[in-house]
C-alpha positions in Angstrom: -6.1 127.4 -46.3 -5.0 125.8 -43.1 -5.8 126.0 -39.4 -3.4 125.2 -36.5 -4.0 124.9 -32.8 -0.6 125.4 -31.3 1.0 122.7 -29.2 0.6 123.5 -25.5 3.9 124.3 -23.8 4.8 123.4 -20.3 3.7 126.9 -19.2 0.4 126.4 -21.2 1.0 129.7 -23.0 0.1 128.3 -26.4 -3.2 126.8 -25.5 -5.1 130.0 -26.1 -3.6 130.6 -29.5 -4.9 129.4 -32.9 -3.3 130.2 -36.2 -5.2 130.6 -39.5 -3.8 131.0 -43.0 -6.0 132.7 -45.6 -9.1 132.4 -43.5 -10.1 136.0 -42.7 -13.7 135.2 -43.6 -13.8 133.3 -40.3 -13.2 136.7 -38.6 -15.7 138.6 -40.8 -18.4 135.9 -40.2 -18.4 137.0 -36.5 -19.7 140.5 -37.5 -22.8 141.2 -35.5 -24.5 144.0 -33.7 -23.3 144.4 -30.1 -23.6 147.1 -27.5 -19.8 147.1 -27.1 -17.0 145.5 -29.0 -16.1 141.9 -28.0 -13.1 141.4 -30.2 -9.9 143.4 -30.6 -8.6 143.3 -34.2 -4.9 144.1 -34.1 -3.0 145.0 -37.2 0.4 146.6 -37.6 -0.8 149.0 -40.2 -4.0 151.0 -40.7 -4.3 149.8 -44.3 -5.3 146.3 -43.3 -7.9 147.7 -40.9 -9.3 149.8 -43.7 -9.5 146.7 -46.0 -11.4 144.7 -43.4 -13.8 147.6 -42.7 -14.4 148.0 -46.5 -15.2 144.3 -46.8 -17.7 144.6 -44.0 -19.3 147.6 -45.6 -19.5 145.9 -49.0 -21.2 142.9 -47.4 -23.5 145.2 -45.4 -22.2 143.7 -42.2 -22.1 145.6 -38.9 -18.8 146.7 -37.3 -20.0 146.8 -33.7 -18.4 143.6 -32.5 -14.9 144.7 -33.5 -12.5 147.3 -32.1 -9.8 148.0 -34.8 -6.6 149.0 -33.1 -2.9 148.5 -33.2 -0.8 146.8 -30.5 0.8 150.1 -29.6 -2.6 151.7 -28.8 -3.5 148.7 -26.6 -0.2 149.0 -24.8 -0.7 152.7 -24.2 -4.2 152.0 -22.7 -2.8 149.4 -20.4 0.1 151.6 -19.2 -2.2 154.6 -18.6 -4.6 152.4 -16.6 -1.6 151.1 -14.5 -0.4 154.7 -14.0 2.7 154.1 -16.0 3.4 157.1 -18.2 2.9 156.0 -21.9 5.1 158.6 -23.6 7.6 157.8 -26.3 9.8 159.3 -29.0 8.6 159.2 -32.6 10.9 158.5 -35.6 11.6 162.2 -36.2 12.7 162.6 -32.5 15.0 159.6 -32.8 16.6 160.9 -36.0 17.2 164.2 -34.4 18.9 162.6 -31.4 21.0 160.4 -33.7 22.3 163.6 -35.4 24.2 164.3 -32.2 26.5 161.3 -32.5 30.1 162.7 -32.6 31.8 162.6 -36.0 35.2 161.8 -34.4 35.5 158.0 -33.9 37.4 158.6 -30.7 34.3 160.2 -29.2 31.9 157.6 -30.5 30.5 154.7 -28.4 32.7 151.6 -29.1 29.7 149.5 -30.4 28.9 152.2 -32.9 32.3 152.7 -34.4 32.4 149.7 -36.8 28.9 150.4 -38.0 29.6 154.1 -38.7 32.9 153.1 -40.4 31.3 150.4 -42.6 29.9 152.8 -45.2 30.4 156.4 -46.1 26.8 157.3 -46.2 25.9 155.9 -42.7 23.6 158.5 -41.2 20.7 158.7 -38.8 18.2 157.0 -41.1 20.5 154.0 -41.6 21.2 153.8 -37.9 17.5 153.9 -37.1 16.8 151.1 -39.7 19.5 148.9 -38.1 18.1 149.6 -34.6 14.5 148.8 -35.6 15.5 145.6 -37.4 17.4 144.3 -34.3 14.4 145.3 -32.2 12.0 143.4 -34.5 14.1 140.3 -34.4 15.0 140.2 -30.7 12.7 142.8 -28.8 16.0 143.4 -27.0 15.4 140.3 -25.0 18.7 138.8 -23.7 17.7 135.3 -24.7 17.0 136.3 -28.3 20.1 138.5 -28.5 22.2 135.6 -27.4 20.5 133.3 -29.9 21.1 135.8 -32.7 24.7 136.0 -31.9 25.1 132.2 -31.8 23.6 132.0 -35.3 25.7 134.7 -36.8 28.9 133.4 -35.2 28.5 130.3 -37.4 28.5 132.3 -40.6 31.6 132.3 -42.8 34.1 135.2 -42.6 33.5 138.0 -43.5 29.7 137.6 -43.2 30.0 136.8 -39.5 32.0 140.0 -38.9 29.4 142.1 -40.8 26.6 140.5 -38.9 28.3 141.2 -35.6 28.8 144.8 -36.7 25.0 145.1 -37.3 24.0 143.5 -34.0 26.5 145.5 -31.9 25.6 148.7 -33.8 21.8 148.2 -33.5 22.2 147.7 -29.7 24.5 150.7 -29.4 22.0 152.9 -31.2 19.3 151.9 -28.8 21.6 152.6 -25.9 22.5 156.0 -27.3 18.9 156.9 -27.6 18.0 155.7 -24.1 20.7 157.7 -22.6 19.3 160.9 -24.1 15.6 160.8 -23.2 13.4 160.2 -20.3 10.7 158.9 -22.7 10.5 155.4 -24.1 12.6 155.2 -27.2 9.8 154.0 -29.4 6.2 152.9 -29.3 7.5 149.4 -29.5 9.2 150.1 -26.2 5.8 150.9 -24.8 4.6 147.5 -26.0 7.5 145.9 -24.1 6.6 147.8 -21.0 3.0 146.7 -21.2 4.1 143.2 -21.9 6.1 143.1 -18.7 3.2 144.5 -16.8 0.9 141.9 -18.1 3.3 139.1 -17.4 3.7 140.2 -13.8 0.1 141.1 -13.1 -3.1 139.2 -12.4 -4.9 140.8 -15.3 -6.7 143.6 -13.4 -5.4 146.3 -15.8 -6.6 144.3 -18.8 -10.0 143.9 -17.2 -10.2 147.6 -16.4 -9.5 148.5 -20.0 -11.1 145.6 -21.9 -13.7 143.9 -19.7 -15.9 143.0 -22.6 -13.2 141.6 -24.9 -13.5 137.9 -25.5 -11.0 137.5 -28.4 -7.9 139.2 -29.7 -7.1 138.7 -33.4 -3.8 139.6 -35.0 -4.4 140.2 -38.7 -2.5 141.2 -41.9 0.9 139.8 -41.0 3.2 137.8 -43.1 5.7 137.4 -40.2 5.4 137.8 -36.5 7.9 140.2 -34.9 9.5 139.4 -31.5 7.7 142.4 -29.9 4.3 141.1 -31.0 5.1 137.5 -30.0 6.0 138.7 -26.5 2.9 140.8 -26.3 0.7 137.8 -27.1 2.7 135.8 -24.5 1.8 138.5 -22.0 -1.9 138.4 -22.9 -1.9 134.6 -22.5 -0.3 135.0 -19.0 -2.6 137.7 -17.7 -5.9 136.9 -19.4 -8.1 134.0 -20.6 -9.1 135.6 -24.0 -8.9 133.5 -27.1 -6.2 134.6 -29.5 -6.3 134.1 -33.2 -3.4 134.9 -35.6 -4.5 135.4 -39.2 -1.5 134.9 -41.5 -1.2 135.6 -45.2 -1.3 132.5 -47.5 2.2 131.1 -48.2 3.8 131.8 -44.8 1.2 130.3 -42.5 2.6 126.8 -42.2 6.2 127.9 -41.5 5.2 130.5 -39.0 2.8 128.1 -37.2 5.8 125.8 -36.7 8.0 128.6 -35.4 5.4 130.4 -33.1 5.6 128.0 -30.2 9.3 128.7 -29.9 8.7 132.5 -30.0 6.1 132.1 -27.3 8.3 130.0 -25.2 10.8 132.7 -24.4 10.7 133.3 -20.6 9.9 136.7 -19.1 8.4 138.3 -22.2 9.2 142.0 -22.5 12.4 141.7 -20.5 15.3 143.9 -21.7 18.9 142.9 -21.3 21.8 145.2 -20.5 22.7 146.6 -23.9 
């Protein structure tokens, strides 16, 4: 078990963030009866919320202090409060739109042609997987996309070419989807939109939605995606809530070292020209 207070960056973003590895009892020990929740417990999957709630029940501890939600739900609440329409495609919608990509290479977007030609069984599900992985790594932030390209350019041939095909293809899939809907492409896109709003606001929207929240805890993660890192950055910019990240044992030390760099990306939630 280990605890890390992140080094404070020049913008003071990290000063609100603490990282814990294998110490979820710290969170559970805060269980008490309250009139309204004072802590948002964020988890990427419902399973981890259920596990925490079961442990509270088994210990006969109250749940009142905690609001168990996912980052996407928080983003939707913030966007609705800011009168920004929080509507998005779901995975089924995206797969249906990807079915419309022309079969003739001459009619395909240039960035997609190498990816579609790379394997015979390339279909909507594979294209969506590539898109979502690029989104998880970069959040479509221009600084991260450039950094990813710099890294893959140093790979040996043909690995570098394959990596470029995946990056270009993932970005082209996102562009194709954006061009065919008025909605956000994914719920993660809503998180980006909420992140931009937080980063550019004075926190009024957060206060309107979560006036009683004193702490935000991200739990059940073995890695921290770029979208979640940017969202935490936006929270640090717009609010003074304490933020705890509870990592699984085995990855905590490495991620604690990497997190300041993730939080240091300027203009969190920004999207480059794809």
